[in-house]
MDTraj code that builds the backbone (N, CA, C; nanometers):
import mdtraj as md
import numpy as np

residues = "MET LEU SER MET GLU LYS LEU ALA PRO PRO GLN ASN LEU THR ALA LEU ALA TYR SER SER ILE LYS ALA TYR ILE LEU ARG GLU GLU LEU ASP GLU GLU THR ARG LEU THR GLU ASP PHE LEU SER LYS GLN LEU GLY ILE SER LYS SER PRO VAL ARG GLU ALA LEU ASN SER LEU HIS THR GLU GLY LEU VAL ARG ILE GLU ALA ARG LYS GLY ALA TYR LEU ARG ARG PHE SER ALA LYS GLU VAL LYS ASP LEU TYR ASP LEU ARG GLU ALA LEU GLU VAL TYR ALA ILE GLY ILE ALA GLU LEU THR PRO ASP LEU ILE HIS GLY LEU ARG HIS SER THR GLN ARG THR ARG LYS PHE LEU LYS SER GLY ASP ARG LEU GLY HIS ILE GLU GLU ASP ALA ASN PHE HIS GLY LEU ILE ALA THR ALA THR GLY ASN ALA GLU LEU SER ARG VAL LEU THR ASN ILE GLN ASN GLN ILE TRP ILE CYS ARG ARG LYS THR TYR ASN LEU SER SER SER THR ALA PRO ASP ALA HIS ARG ALA ILE VAL GLU ALA LEU GLU ASN GLY ASP ARG LYS GLU ALA GLN ALA ALA MET GLY ARG HIS ILE SER LEU VAL ARG GLN ARG LEU ILE ALA PHE MET GLU GLY GLY SER".split()
xyz = np.array([
    [1.9876, -2.5295, 1.3850],
    [2.0372, -2.4500, 1.2732],
    [2.0894, -2.5424, 1.1645],
    [2.0537, -2.5143, 1.0407],
    [2.0968, -2.5984, 0.9305],
    [2.2456, -2.5816, 0.9058],
    [2.3074, -2.6858, 0.8535],
    [2.4499, -2.6804, 0.8261],
    [2.4752, -2.6196, 0.6900],
    [2.6005, -2.5804, 0.6673],
    [2.6410, -2.5207, 0.5408],
    [2.7458, -2.6112, 0.4767],
    [2.7480, -2.6110, 0.3467],
    [2.8402, -2.6982, 0.2737],
    [2.9828, -2.6440, 0.2826],
    [3.0782, -2.7297, 0.3142],
    [3.2176, -2.6872, 0.3230],
    [3.2688, -2.6464, 0.1859],
    [3.3575, -2.5494, 0.1878],
    [3.4125, -2.4983, 0.0629],
    [3.5374, -2.5759, 0.0224],
    [3.5524, -2.5957, -0.1069],
    [3.6766, -2.6527, -0.1591],
    [3.7834, -2.5441, -0.1524],
    [3.9123, -2.5803, -0.1472],
    [4.0175, -2.4789, -0.1416],
    [4.0071, -2.3813, -0.2592],
    [3.9803, -2.2539, -0.2311],
    [3.9600, -2.1568, -0.3382],
    [4.0796, -2.0649, -0.3585],
    [4.0732, -1.9846, -0.4619],
    [4.1762, -1.8858, -0.4861],
    [4.1515, -1.7620, -0.4007],
    [4.0266, -1.7331, -0.3742],
    [3.9931, -1.6164, -0.2951],
    [3.8953, -1.6569, -0.1854],
    [3.9476, -1.6935, -0.0715],
    [3.8649, -1.7434, 0.0383],
    [3.7673, -1.6376, 0.0884],
    [3.8107, -1.5134, 0.0962],
    [3.7234, -1.4086, 0.1470],
    [3.6011, -1.3909, 0.0576],
    [3.6226, -1.3874, -0.0746],
    [3.5111, -1.3695, -0.1678],
    [3.4139, -1.4862, -0.1594],
    [3.4664, -1.6079, -0.1488],
    [3.3793, -1.7243, -0.1421],
    [3.3081, -1.7321, -0.0066],
    [3.3771, -1.6943, 0.0996],
    [3.3127, -1.6917, 0.2307],
    [3.1998, -1.5894, 0.2308],
    [3.2271, -1.4757, 0.1723],
    [3.1256, -1.3696, 0.1616],
    [3.0015, -1.4213, 0.0874],
    [3.0209, -1.4836, -0.0266],
    [2.9090, -1.5338, -0.1062],
    [2.8301, -1.6407, -0.0310],
    [2.9020, -1.7309, 0.0359],
    [2.8369, -1.8406, 0.1070],
    [2.7576, -1.7909, 0.2277],
    [2.8164, -1.7012, 0.3047],
    [2.7473, -1.6495, 0.4226],
    [2.6277, -1.5642, 0.3815],
    [2.6455, -1.4863, 0.2776],
    [2.5354, -1.4021, 0.2290],
    [2.4178, -1.4882, 0.1843],
    [2.4448, -1.5926, 0.1087],
    [2.3383, -1.6829, 0.0642],
    [2.2712, -1.7487, 0.1832],
    [2.3496, -1.7835, 0.2828],
    [2.2968, -1.8503, 0.4026],
    [2.1988, -1.7605, 0.4778],
    [2.2358, -1.6339, 0.4993],
    [2.1484, -1.5464, 0.5771],
    [2.0260, -1.5024, 0.4976],
    [2.0359, -1.5018, 0.3653],
    [1.9213, -1.4625, 0.2844],
    [1.8222, -1.5777, 0.2654],
    [1.8715, -1.7011, 0.2709],
    [1.7860, -1.8153, 0.2387],
    [1.7318, -1.8898, 0.3602],
    [1.8063, -1.8900, 0.4693],
    [1.7639, -1.9707, 0.5839],
    [1.6696, -1.8924, 0.6752],
    [1.5979, -1.9667, 0.7575],
    [1.5012, -1.9071, 0.8499],
    [1.5713, -1.8608, 0.9779],
    [1.6576, -1.7646, 0.9661],
    [1.7266, -1.7096, 1.0821],
    [1.6442, -1.5956, 1.1417],
    [1.6690, -1.5627, 1.2658],
    [1.6063, -1.4444, 1.3242],
    [1.7145, -1.3518, 1.3769],
    [1.6719, -1.2362, 1.4272],
    [1.7674, -1.1336, 1.4677],
    [1.8487, -1.1724, 1.5907],
    [1.8098, -1.2810, 1.6582],
    [1.8834, -1.3240, 1.7767],
    [1.9823, -1.4371, 1.7467],
    [1.9844, -1.4863, 1.6235],
    [2.0762, -1.5941, 1.5866],
    [2.2184, -1.5404, 1.5765],
    [2.3091, -1.5994, 1.6553],
    [2.4486, -1.5559, 1.6529],
    [2.5213, -1.6214, 1.5366],
    [2.5935, -1.5413, 1.4618],
    [2.6769, -1.5910, 1.3526],
    [2.8215, -1.5635, 1.3916],
    [2.8788, -1.6559, 1.4680],
    [3.0142, -1.6344, 1.5173],
    [3.1176, -1.6774, 1.4134],
    [3.2355, -1.6198, 1.4245],
    [3.3444, -1.6568, 1.3338],
    [3.3777, -1.8050, 1.3494],
    [3.3729, -1.8531, 1.4741],
    [3.4048, -1.9935, 1.5002],
    [3.3050, -2.0862, 1.4306],
    [3.1760, -2.0574, 1.4460],
    [3.0723, -2.1397, 1.3836],
    [3.0843, -2.1374, 1.2315],
    [3.0974, -2.0196, 1.1744],
    [3.1006, -2.0071, 1.0286],
    [3.2267, -2.0692, 0.9694],
    [3.3396, -2.0501, 1.0361],
    [3.4634, -2.1073, 0.9830],
    [3.4584, -2.2602, 0.9855],
    [3.3991, -2.3179, 1.0905],
    [3.3865, -2.4633, 1.0980],
    [3.2896, -2.5159, 0.9927],
    [3.1801, -2.4452, 0.9726],
    [3.0816, -2.4866, 0.8732],
    [3.1402, -2.4827, 0.7318],
    [3.2212, -2.3825, 0.7050],
    [3.2781, -2.3657, 0.5711],
    [3.4105, -2.4396, 0.5540],
    [3.4713, -2.4819, 0.6645],
    [3.5977, -2.5544, 0.6557],
    [3.7148, -2.4654, 0.6215],
    [3.7114, -2.3410, 0.6695],
    [3.8192, -2.2461, 0.6417],
    [3.8585, -2.1768, 0.7721],
    [3.9637, -2.0946, 0.7661],
    [4.0088, -2.0237, 0.8856],
    [3.9157, -1.9066, 0.9168],
    [3.9360, -1.8466, 1.0337],
    [3.8482, -1.7379, 1.0764],
    [3.8743, -1.6064, 1.0038],
    [3.9966, -1.5868, 0.9555],
    [4.0318, -1.4576, 0.8959],
    [3.9429, -1.4190, 0.7772],
    [3.9257, -1.5064, 0.6753],
    [3.8372, -1.4685, 0.5639],
    [3.6917, -1.4540, 0.6070],
    [3.6504, -1.5299, 0.7084],
    [3.5140, -1.5178, 0.7610],
    [3.4959, -1.3800, 0.8238],
    [3.5957, -1.3364, 0.9000],
    [3.5891, -1.2045, 0.9638],
    [3.5782, -1.0945, 0.8587],
    [3.6574, -1.1052, 0.7532],
    [3.6533, -1.0048, 0.6466],
    [3.5185, -1.0066, 0.5753],
    [3.4644, -1.1266, 0.5543],
    [3.3342, -1.1386, 0.4882],
    [3.2252, -1.0744, 0.5730],
    [3.2282, -1.0991, 0.7040],
    [3.1285, -1.0406, 0.7933],
    [3.1391, -0.8881, 0.7962],
    [3.2610, -0.8376, 0.7907],
    [3.2790, -0.6923, 0.7864],
    [3.2178, -0.6330, 0.6601],
    [3.2324, -0.7043, 0.5478],
    [3.1726, -0.6574, 0.4225],
    [3.0206, -0.6582, 0.4312],
    [2.9652, -0.7634, 0.4902],
    [2.8201, -0.7738, 0.5053],
    [2.7677, -0.6666, 0.6013],
    [2.8495, -0.6327, 0.7002],
    [2.8135, -0.5241, 0.7914],
    [2.8100, -0.3911, 0.7155],
    [2.9085, -0.3684, 0.6312],
    [2.9147, -0.2460, 0.5512],
    [2.7935, -0.2346, 0.4594],
    [2.7473, -0.3480, 0.4069],
    [2.6314, -0.3489, 0.3167],
    [2.4994, -0.3363, 0.3915],
    [2.5030, -0.3412, 0.5226],
    [2.3807, -0.3248, 0.5994],
    [2.3001, -0.4509, 0.6183],
    [2.3615, -0.5677, 0.5982],
    [2.2884, -0.6934, 0.6133],
    [2.3041, -0.7537, 0.7528],
    [2.4160, -0.7288, 0.8178],
    [2.4366, -0.7805, 0.9529],
    [2.4849, -0.6682, 1.0430],
    [2.4686, -0.6894, 1.1736],
    [2.5273, -0.5999, 1.2732],
    [2.6287, -0.6818, 1.3519],
    [2.7403, -0.6219, 1.3841],
    [2.8466, -0.6919, 1.4557],
    [2.8571, -0.6355, 1.5968],
    [2.8508, -0.7242, 1.6955],
    [2.8644, -0.6840, 1.8351],
    [2.9952, -0.7396, 1.8891],
    [3.0735, -0.6524, 1.9498],
    [3.2056, -0.6899, 2.0015],
    [3.1966, -0.8075, 2.0975],
    [3.2821, -0.9067, 2.0749],
    [3.2950, -1.0259, 2.1592],
    [3.1699, -1.1147, 2.1605],
    [3.0759, -1.0852, 2.0745],
    [2.9549, -1.1673, 2.0667],
    [2.9378, -1.2341, 1.9302],
    [2.9622, -1.1593, 1.8255],
    [2.9448, -1.2140, 1.6913],
    [2.8574, -1.1241, 1.6051],
    [2.8115, -1.1793, 1.4936],
    [2.7273, -1.1034, 1.4015],
    [2.5837, -1.1514, 1.4128],
    [2.4923, -1.0616, 1.3880],
    [2.3493, -1.0905, 1.3910],
    [2.2853, -1.0255, 1.2696],
    [2.1696, -1.0756, 1.2290],
    [2.0965, -1.0089, 1.1233],
    [2.0634, -0.8670, 1.1688],
    [2.0694, -0.7756, 1.0759],
    [2.0396, -0.6364, 1.1095],
    [1.8916, -0.6198, 1.1447],
    [1.8659, -0.5360, 1.2436],
    [1.7286, -0.4988, 1.2781],
    [1.6925, -0.3702, 1.2042],
    [1.5743, -0.3673, 1.1454],
    [1.5301, -0.2494, 1.0716],
    [1.4111, -0.1854, 1.1415],
    [1.4141, -0.0543, 1.1533],
    [1.2987, 0.0181, 1.2036],
    [1.2027, 0.0427, 1.0882],
    [1.0789, 0.0782, 1.1204],
    [0.9820, 0.1099, 1.0151],
    [1.0318, 0.2266, 0.9306],
    [1.0979, 0.3232, 0.9937],
    [1.1516, 0.4388, 0.9197],
    [1.2597, 0.3941, 0.8222],
    [1.3472, 0.3036, 0.8638],
    [1.4532, 0.2547, 0.7755],
    [1.3944, 0.1777, 0.6578],
    [1.2894, 0.0995, 0.6837],
    [1.2232, 0.0259, 0.5757],
    [1.1604, 0.1225, 0.4765],
    [1.0930, 0.2240, 0.5268],
    [1.0318, 0.3232, 0.4376],
    [1.1377, 0.3915, 0.3524],
    [1.2501, 0.4264, 0.4150],
    [1.3575, 0.4924, 0.3401],
    [1.4112, 0.4016, 0.2296],
    [1.4292, 0.2731, 0.2604],
    [1.4780, 0.1782, 0.1602],
    [1.3814, 0.1676, 0.0433],
    [1.2531, 0.1564, 0.0737],
    [1.1540, 0.1429, -0.0323],
    [1.1406, 0.2722, -0.1134],
    [1.1520, 0.3860, -0.0483],
    [1.1474, 0.5122, -0.1220],
    [1.2623, 0.5193, -0.2222],
    [1.3812, 0.4800, -0.1766],
    [1.4976, 0.4814, -0.2647],
    [1.4813, 0.3791, -0.3759],
    [1.4330, 0.2595, -0.3405],
    [1.4134, 0.1563, -0.4415],
    [1.3136, 0.2020, -0.5477],
    [1.2041, 0.2612, -0.5045],
    [1.1038, 0.3058, -0.6016],
    [1.1615, 0.4103, -0.6968],
    [1.2340, 0.5066, -0.6411],
    [1.2927, 0.6118, -0.7253],
    [1.3880, 0.5530, -0.8294],
    [1.4721, 0.4588, -0.7864],
    [1.5711, 0.4004, -0.8766],
    [1.5073, 0.3077, -0.9803],
    [1.4088, 0.2285, -0.9387],
    [1.3475, 0.1341, -1.0327],
    [1.2601, 0.2052, -1.1350],
    [1.1898, 0.3085, -1.0934],
    [1.1118, 0.3873, -1.1892],
    [1.2057, 0.4559, -1.2881],
    [1.3156, 0.5070, -1.2375],
    [1.4167, 0.5690, -1.3245],
    [1.4741, 0.4666, -1.4215],
    [1.5020, 0.3462, -1.3721],
    [1.5600, 0.2409, -1.4565],
    [1.4701, 0.2099, -1.5752],
    [1.3398, 0.2022, -1.5527],
    [1.2489, 0.1757, -1.6635],
    [1.2542, 0.2882, -1.7657],
    [1.2745, 0.4095, -1.7178],
    [1.2789, 0.5238, -1.8084],
    [1.3984, 0.5253, -1.9010],
    [1.5087, 0.4610, -1.8612],
    [1.6294, 0.4670, -1.9449],
    [1.6724, 0.3305, -1.9987],
    [1.6034, 0.2228, -1.9595],
    [1.6425, 0.0889, -2.0046],
    [1.6288, 0.0769, -2.1562],
    [1.7194, 0.0016, -2.2163],
    [1.7116, -0.0250, -2.3601],
    [1.6093, -0.1369, -2.3822],
    [1.5005, -0.1023, -2.4472],
    [1.3902, -0.1977, -2.4630],
    [1.4109, -0.2853, -2.5857],
    [1.4905, -0.3884, -2.5686],
    [1.5188, -0.4816, -2.6776],
    [1.4209, -0.5986, -2.6737],
    [1.4067, -0.6702, -2.7867],
    [1.3225, -0.7906, -2.7862],
    [1.3691, -0.8931, -2.6830],
    [1.5006, -0.9034, -2.6632],
    [1.5534, -0.9985, -2.5648],
    [1.5094, -0.9614, -2.4233],
    [1.5085, -0.8323, -2.3929],
    [1.4660, -0.7889, -2.2606],
    [1.3188, -0.8224, -2.2379],
    [1.2350, -0.7879, -2.3339],
    [1.0918, -0.8154, -2.3216],
    [1.0673, -0.9655, -2.3069],
    [1.1382, -1.0432, -2.3871],
    [1.1251, -1.1897, -2.3811],
    [1.1661, -1.2402, -2.2421],
    [1.2771, -1.1891, -2.1911],
    [1.3256, -1.2318, -2.0604],
    [1.2292, -1.1953, -1.9494],
    [1.1714, -1.0760, -1.9566],
    [1.0764, -1.0317, -1.8552],
    [0.9477, -1.1134, -1.8603],
    [0.9033, -1.1424, -1.9811],
    [0.7812, -1.2205, -1.9980],
    [0.7987, -1.3610, -1.9377],
    [0.9103, -1.4237, -1.9667],
    [0.9338, -1.5587, -1.9146],
    [0.9586, -1.5558, -1.7639],
    [1.0201, -1.4495, -1.7146],
    [1.0404, -1.4359, -1.5710],
    [0.9056, -1.4288, -1.4993],
    [0.8126, -1.3540, -1.5565],
    [0.6797, -1.3428, -1.4973],
    [0.6099, -1.4785, -1.4934],
    [0.6264, -1.5558, -1.5984],
    [0.5661, -1.6894, -1.6024],
    [0.6270, -1.7805, -1.4966],
    [0.7597, -1.7703, -1.4802],
    [0.8264, -1.8532, -1.3790],
    [0.7849, -1.8109, -1.2382],
    [0.7669, -1.6804, -1.2175],
    [0.7232, -1.6321, -1.0868],
    [0.5877, -1.6915, -1.0501],
    [0.4964, -1.6928, -1.1467],
    [0.3636, -1.7491, -1.1230],
    [0.3729, -1.8992, -1.0925],
    [0.4606, -1.9675, -1.1655],
    [0.4785, -2.1109, -1.1449],
    [0.5324, -2.1396, -1.0046],
    [0.6338, -2.0639, -0.9618],
    [0.6918, -2.0839, -0.8295],
    [0.5894, -2.0543, -0.7200],
    [0.5108, -1.9508, -0.7393],
    [0.4104, -1.9150, -0.6407],
    [0.3061, -2.0257, -0.6277],
    [0.2625, -2.0782, -0.7414],
    [0.1598, -2.1825, -0.7427],
    [0.2100, -2.3108, -0.6768],
    [0.3367, -2.3430, -0.6974],
    [0.3927, -2.4675, -0.6429],
    [0.4406, -2.4518, -0.4988],
    [0.4370, -2.3300, -0.4472],
    [0.4825, -2.3065, -0.3112],
    [0.6331, -2.3031, -0.2959],
    [0.7046, -2.2803, -0.4066],
    [0.8508, -2.2740, -0.4033],
    [0.8930, -2.1327, -0.3639],
    [0.9043, -2.1111, -0.2354],
    [0.9338, -1.9770, -0.1838],
    [1.0678, -1.9234, -0.2320],
    [1.1726, -2.0051, -0.2207],
    [1.3050, -1.9598, -0.2625],
    [1.3085, -1.9305, -0.4115],
    [1.2469, -2.0185, -0.4918],
    [1.2424, -1.9950, -0.6355],
    [1.1713, -1.8658, -0.6684],
    [1.0617, -1.8396, -0.5980],
    [0.9858, -1.7163, -0.6203],
    [1.0691, -1.5934, -0.5868],
    [1.1379, -1.5981, -0.4737],
    [1.2197, -1.4845, -0.4314],
    [1.3311, -1.4565, -0.5319],
    [1.3988, -1.5623, -0.5744],
    [1.5100, -1.5452, -0.6681],
    [1.4609, -1.4966, -0.8037],
    [1.3427, -1.5440, -0.8454],
    [1.2903, -1.4999, -0.9747],
    [1.2422, -1.3555, -0.9684],
    [1.1880, -1.3171, -0.8539],
    [1.1478, -1.1772, -0.8362],
    [1.2691, -1.0858, -0.8496],
    [1.3795, -1.1251, -0.7851],
    [1.5022, -1.0459, -0.7945],
    [1.5547, -1.0447, -0.9376],
    [1.5401, -1.1576, -1.0072],
    [1.5850, -1.1660, -1.1456],
    [1.5074, -1.0694, -1.2343],
    [1.3761, -1.0620, -1.2159],
    [1.2927, -0.9720, -1.2959],
    [1.3409, -0.8276, -1.2837],
    [1.3560, -0.7828, -1.1606],
    [1.3995, -0.6446, -1.1394],
    [1.5444, -0.6250, -1.1848],
    [1.6254, -0.7295, -1.1707],
    [1.7641, -0.7205, -1.2152],
    [1.7775, -0.7079, -1.3652],
    [1.6880, -0.7715, -1.4400],
    [1.6917, -0.7617, -1.5864],
    [1.6704, -0.6173, -1.6312],
    [1.5784, -0.5493, -1.5672],
    [1.5522, -0.4097, -1.6022],
    [1.6715, -0.3224, -1.5654],
    [1.7272, -0.3448, -1.4470],
    [1.8429, -0.2655, -1.4044],
    [1.9610, -0.2865, -1.4988],
    [1.9857, -0.4118, -1.5362],
    [2.0964, -0.4423, -1.6273],
    [2.0771, -0.3753, -1.7625],
    [1.9524, -0.3666, -1.8071],
    [1.9222, -0.3077, -1.9379],
    [1.9509, -0.1577, -1.9433],
    [1.9744, -0.0957, -1.8267],
    [2.0104, 0.0459, -1.8270],
    [2.1549, 0.0662, -1.8696],
    [2.2360, -0.0405, -1.8594],
    [2.3775, -0.0280, -1.8907],
    [2.4558, 0.0418, -1.7812],
    [2.3911, 0.0663, -1.6672],
    [2.4542, 0.1373, -1.5554],
    [2.4878, 0.0363, -1.4471],
    [2.6136, -0.0048, -1.4419],
    [2.6555, -0.1079, -1.3474],
    [2.6394, -0.0632, -1.2026],
    [2.6624, 0.0647, -1.1756],
    [2.6497, 0.1146, -1.0389],
    [2.5040, 0.1124, -0.9937],
    [2.4138, 0.1450, -1.0837],
    [2.2711, 0.1376, -1.0524],
    [2.2316, -0.0058, -1.0187],
    [2.2795, -0.1000, -1.0975],
    [2.2493, -0.2413, -1.0716],
    [2.3045, -0.2848, -0.9366],
    [2.4246, -0.2414, -0.9042],
    [2.4863, -0.2796, -0.7762],
    [2.4064, -0.2255, -0.6589],
    [2.3692, -0.0986, -0.6668],
    [2.2940, -0.0367, -0.5566],
    [2.1581, -0.1028, -0.5399],
    [2.0900, -0.1301, -0.6511],
    [1.9586, -0.1934, -0.6430],
    [1.9678, -0.3350, -0.5863],
    [2.0719, -0.4071, -0.6219],
    [2.0903, -0.5415, -0.5668],
    [2.1078, -0.5352, -0.4161],
    [2.1863, -0.4396, -0.3686],
    [2.2061, -0.4246, -0.2249],
    [2.0759, -0.3869, -0.1544],
    [1.9988, -0.2974, -0.2141],
    [1.8703, -0.2585, -0.1557],
    [1.7768, -0.3788, -0.1503],
    [1.7745, -0.4574, -0.2584],
    [1.6908, -0.5777, -0.2615],
    [1.7283, -0.6727, -0.1475],
    [1.8570, -0.6911, -0.1260],
    [1.9024, -0.7819, -0.0203],
    [1.8606, -0.7321, 0.1182],
    [1.8754, -0.6015, 0.1419],
    [1.8344, -0.5461, 0.2704],
    [1.6835, -0.5597, 0.2895],
    [1.6091, -0.5345, 0.1828],
    [1.4639, -0.5461, 0.1907],
    [1.4230, -0.6901, 0.2193],
    [1.4966, -0.7855, 0.1612],
    [1.4600, -0.9248, 0.1873],
    [1.4822, -0.9616, 0.3342],
    [1.5853, -0.9055, 0.3960],
    [1.6052, -0.9277, 0.5391],
    [1.4803, -0.8816, 0.6151],
    [1.4215, -0.7709, 0.5701],
    [1.3001, -0.7186, 0.6348],
    [1.1782, -0.8047, 0.6038],
    [1.1691, -0.8576, 0.4827],
    [1.0467, -0.9226, 0.4360],
    [1.0368, -1.0707, 0.4684],
    [1.1400, -1.1306, 0.5247],
    [1.1379, -1.2754, 0.5447],
    [1.0149, -1.3224, 0.6209],
    [0.9720, -1.2447, 0.7204],
    [0.8587, -1.2850, 0.8032],
    [0.7239, -1.2438, 0.7440],
    [0.7266, -1.1652, 0.6372],
    [0.6011, -1.1161, 0.5799],
    [0.5864, -1.1564, 0.4331],
    [0.6572, -1.2600, 0.3934],
    [0.6561, -1.3047, 0.2540],
    [0.5146, -1.3220, 0.2002],
    [0.4271, -1.3834, 0.2791],
    [0.2926, -1.4149, 0.2311],
    [0.2022, -1.2933, 0.2166],
    [0.2420, -1.1798, 0.2732],
    [0.1577, -1.0616, 0.2663],
    [0.1479, -1.0045, 0.1257],
    [0.2520, -1.0195, 0.0473],
    [0.2520, -0.9548, -0.0842],
    [0.3045, -1.0416, -0.1971],
    [0.3520, -1.1630, -0.1665],
    [0.4103, -1.2467, -0.2723],
    [0.3098, -1.2770, -0.3825],
    [0.1825, -1.2932, -0.3479],
    [0.0819, -1.3305, -0.4469],
    [0.0534, -1.2196, -0.5468],
    [0.0947, -1.0969, -0.5141],
    [0.0669, -0.9846, -0.6042],
    [0.1742, -0.9675, -0.7117],
    [0.2881, -1.0331, -0.6945],
    [0.4016, -1.0119, -0.7848],
    [0.3733, -1.0483, -0.9310],
    [0.3163, -1.1665, -0.9605],
    [0.2959, -1.2019, -1.1017],
    [0.2119, -1.0999, -1.1787],
    [0.1004, -1.0554, -1.1212],
    [0.0156, -0.9577, -1.1899],
    [0.0847, -0.8232, -1.2023],
    [0.1580, -0.7840, -1.0980],
    [0.2292, -0.6570, -1.1031],
    [0.3372, -0.6600, -1.2106],
    [0.4101, -0.7702, -1.2180],
    [0.5147, -0.7839, -1.3191],
    [0.4543, -0.7886, -1.4591],
    [0.3420, -0.8572, -1.4726],
    [0.2781, -0.8652, -1.6037],
    [0.2361, -0.7269, -1.6523],
    [0.1835, -0.6448, -1.5625],
    [0.1421, -0.5096, -1.6001],
    [0.2604, -0.4274, -1.6504],
    [0.3756, -0.4454, -1.5858],
    [0.4968, -0.3741, -1.6276],
    [0.5391, -0.4203, -1.7664],
    [0.5402, -0.5529, -1.7867],
    [0.5835, -0.6084, -1.9149],
    [0.4900, -0.5650, -2.0272],
    [0.3607, -0.5707, -2.0050],
    [0.2655, -0.5346, -2.1093],
    [0.2804, -0.3881, -2.1497],
    [0.3057, -0.3011, -2.0521],
    [0.3269, -0.1602, -2.0838],
    [0.4537, -0.1422, -2.1666],
    [0.5586, -0.2152, -2.1311],
    [0.6836, -0.2062, -2.2074],
    [0.6661, -0.2619, -2.3478],
    [0.5906, -0.3704, -2.3610],
    [0.5639, -0.4272, -2.4935],
    [0.4906, -0.3273, -2.5826],
    [0.4061, -0.2455, -2.5213],
    [0.3311, -0.1449, -2.5958],
    [0.4100, -0.0159, -2.6151],
    [0.5324, -0.0160, -2.5654],
    [0.6169, 0.1024, -2.5789],
    [0.5750, 0.2179, -2.4910],
    [0.4980, 0.1895, -2.3877],
    [0.4463, 0.2936, -2.2989],
    [0.5294, 0.2966, -2.1702],
    [0.6391, 0.3695, -2.1740],
    [0.7289, 0.3743, -2.0584],
    [0.6612, 0.4378, -1.9371],
    [0.5802, 0.5409, -1.9611],
    [0.5160, 0.6093, -1.8490],
    [0.4238, 0.5144, -1.7729],
    [0.3480, 0.4322, -1.8448],
    [0.2605, 0.3372, -1.7788],
    [0.3423, 0.2288, -1.7081],
    [0.4526, 0.1875, -1.7707],
    [0.5393, 0.0888, -1.7073],
    [0.5979, 0.1452, -1.5778],
    [0.6355, 0.2721, -1.5801],
    [0.6884, 0.3364, -1.4599],
    [0.5809, 0.3459, -1.3513],
    [0.4596, 0.3794, -1.3939],
    [0.3494, 0.3882, -1.2978],
    [0.3200, 0.2519, -1.2365],
    [0.3238, 0.1478, -1.3195],
    [0.2995, 0.0113, -1.2710],
    [0.4072, -0.0314, -1.1733],
    [0.5322, 0.0046, -1.2025],
    [0.6411, -0.0271, -1.1113],
    [0.6219, 0.0454, -0.9788],
    [0.5825, 0.1726, -0.9852],
    [0.5595, 0.2492, -0.8640],
    [0.4490, 0.1890, -0.7778],
    [0.3411, 0.1448, -0.8418],
    [0.2306, 0.0829, -0.7674],
    [0.2745, -0.0477, -0.7030],
    [0.3533, -0.1243, -0.7769],
    [0.4033, -0.2529, -0.7288],
    [0.4855, -0.2365, -0.6021],
    [0.5820, -0.1476, -0.6058],
    [0.6699, -0.1269, -0.4911],
    [0.5941, -0.0632, -0.3752],
    [0.5043, 0.0292, -0.4061],
    [0.4281, 0.0975, -0.3034],
    [0.3407, 0.0012, -0.2236],
    [0.2793, -0.0940, -0.2925],
    [0.1924, -0.1907, -0.2242],
    [0.2711, -0.2761, -0.1258],
    [0.3856, -0.3266, -0.1711],
    [0.4678, -0.4100, -0.0831],
    [0.5166, -0.3292, 0.0368],
    [0.5588, -0.2064, 0.0110],
    [0.6041, -0.1186, 0.1199],
    [0.4922, -0.0958, 0.2212],
    [0.3742, -0.0667, 0.1713],
    [0.2611, -0.0384, 0.2587],
    [0.2281, -0.1571, 0.3491],
    [0.2262, -0.2763, 0.2927],
    [0.1913, -0.3947, 0.3715],
    [0.2995, -0.4304, 0.4726],
    [0.4254, -0.4140, 0.4324],
    [0.5348, -0.4456, 0.5245],
    [0.5373, -0.3497, 0.6426],
    [0.5239, -0.2198, 0.6153],
    [0.5281, -0.1215, 0.7231],
    [0.4075, -0.1385, 0.8159],
    [0.2917, -0.1687, 0.7585],
    [0.1726, -0.1915, 0.8412],
    [0.1946, -0.3091, 0.9356],
    [0.2587, -0.4137, 0.8845],
    [0.2894, -0.5303, 0.9688],
    [0.3846, -0.4918, 1.0808],
    [0.4895, -0.4165, 1.0464],
    [0.5893, -0.3788, 1.1459],
    [0.5306, -0.2883, 1.2541],
    [0.4340, -0.2077, 1.2163],
    [0.3745, -0.1145, 1.3115],
    [0.2543, -0.1762, 1.3824],
    [0.2262, -0.3056, 1.3517],
    [0.1175, -0.3731, 1.4199],
    [-0.0174, -0.3506, 1.3587],
    [-0.0174, -0.2985, 1.2328],
    [-0.1441, -0.2740, 1.1656],
    [-0.1916, -0.3989, 1.0950],
    [-0.2992, -0.3851, 1.0203],
    [-0.3556, -0.4980, 0.9479],
    [-0.2970, -0.5082, 0.8101],
])
top = md.Topology()
chain = top.add_chain()
for i, resn in enumerate(residues, 1):
    res = top.add_residue(resn, chain, resSeq=i)
    for name in ("N", "CA", "C"):
        top.add_atom(name, md.element.get_by_symbol(name[0]), res)
traj = md.Trajectory(xyz[None], top)
């Protein structure tokens, strides 16, 4: 297991522990059997167990980890039904977000450059860069709605979905640049309905491939 960088003395240990542990479970090649104990995490971060315990409880509430008494925390296991439910909710919210987002030149510019960076990361094999840029693209649209709660919920859904997709990254990662470009081009043309349709197709394809993998399909 890879080590984690120790934290400098902070003002809010719980918040920093939460951020560090969350980044660790989203970025590293962990599996559902990897134990994340308070003892291990506190030693890795160089802090006491109390803020680690609070951070793990928050991650449990968000649906990213499961906590087993006297054993520790583990990555959450998702059923195919839970994955479908997450993607259904994500599609509804993201299509809605496009419908109400403020389409400014800055937004279009940001989306266009995000799509270019996604293609670059994919071509160079930078998996983490690709994942973070994909989240950035969708986050730009959510932020443009001006609805902070919508952005928060979508970020949480994205994180849960990434826990599911870690083992199937290659199944759909190559489709992201073209899917994002289709969304941007529709928005540039002022065609929200087409942009919404493109977003729906994008999310639907990833959902279909992930669920097929989980159910043992092709």
